[in-house]
N, C-alpha and C positions, 0 to 999 in steps of 0.2 A: 626042593621042598627038602626041609631038615629039620625033623620033629623035634631034637633041642633046642634049635632058636626060637621054634613056632613055640614051645614052653615057656621058653624064659622070656617072651616079647610076648604075643599074641593072648594068652593062655595066663599070663602072672597077674592076678589082681591086684598088686600092689602097685605094679609099674604099666600097666594097661589103660587106656582111654579110650572110653568110647564117645563119638561124637553123632549124634542125630541130624543127617541130613534131609532138609525140606527141600524139594527141587519145583520150581514151576513147569507146566505140562506143555509142551511144545517144541517145534522143530528143532529150533535152536539150542537148547536143553540138550535133546537128544542128543544133538550132533556133536556137541563138545564132551556127555558122555562118552559116548563111543571112541571121540579121538582120544580120549584122556585112558579108557581101559582095554581098548581091543588091542590085540597083539599086533595084528595088521598092521596096526595105525604109529608103529613105535616113529617111523621118519618124521611122522606129522608132529608126534608130541615133541621130538628134540627141535626142529621149528620152531614151536610154538614157546618152547622153554628158553629157546636162543634169543628170540625178538620179545619178550617180555618177562623172563624167570624172575627178574628182578622184584615185579610187583608180587608176586609171591608171598613175600615177608609181611605184606598186609592182610593175608586171609587168616 
């Protein structure tokens, strides 16, 4: 956690970008969000990115 970096990135009105996400409810969405955000799932995230990371450019 770096307060200066947070101020320059997240809090800077001129450079921040807010994106609202709308997710379908369901176990598949919950499982994906858990894999993407859970601290204990970093190995799963790495595998996921290595297998299909090139597809992230389309999002």
